[in-house]
N, C-alpha and C positions, 0 to 999 in steps of 0.2 A: 237387336234388330229382328223383327219378323220377316220370313221368306215371303215374297211377293207370290202370287199365284200368277200364271201364264196364262191370262185369257184368251191369248190369240194362237193357243198350241193347236193342232190338227187332230181330228179323231178320224178314224176310218168310216169308210161308208158301209162296211158291214155292221159297224155298231147302229149309224142312222138307221140302216134296213132293220135292224132287230127292234129298234126304239117303237118305228113305226108300226110294224108286224104286231108288237103288244099291245098295238091301239087299236088297230084296224083289223086284224088278223091276217093283212098282206100289205106289205108297202105299195103295191101296183094297185090297191084299192084307193090309195090317199090322193084326194084331188082338194089341193090348196085352192083358197078363194083369196080374193083381193084384201079382204078383213086380216086372213091369216098373213100375207105378205106383208101388211103395213104392221100388224103386232110384233111379227118375228125381227122385221128389219132386213129381210133376204126377198131382193126383189126374183121376179118370174124368173129372169134369164140365170142368175145365180143359183136358185133352186134346182133348174133344171141340169145345169153342169154336176151340182151336189149329187142328184140321184143318177144319172149317168156316170158318176166316178170321175169325172175329169178334173174337178177340185174336191178338195176335204171340207168339213165343216168344221169350223173354230169352235174351242169351248165358250166363248162368250155367244156365238148363235146357237149352239146346242143349249146354253141354258136358257135363253130366250126362247126358244123352241118348245122345251118343256115347261114353261112357264104357261105359253099358248096354250098348248095341248093339255095344261092342268095335269101334268105329270110331275111326281117326287125327282129331283136329280141330286143322287147321291153317287159318292165314286165306288161303295161297295158294290151297288146296283148296277152302274155301269162295268164293272170291270166283273161282273157275272155275266153281263150281256156279251163281251168279248171274249169269256171263256166258251161261248156256245160254237164258235168257228174255229176252236183249236182241235 
């Protein structure tokens, strides 16, 4: 039996910021549009909480975010991003 992937696992805010930094230069410059919210399935209020660090993004949301931003989501890339903050 295959081990199921936990798509509801949470990811640190630093990893989210690092992803946005690699695309925009700075996560502070990233301004989501209505199309972005619809494509990712993350509403404006949840996005604000994610950016402020009040809640953590799930793996499923992160995959949709990467797909929307046209970024390849791989475990190796993501672990490399996490190591930047260690």
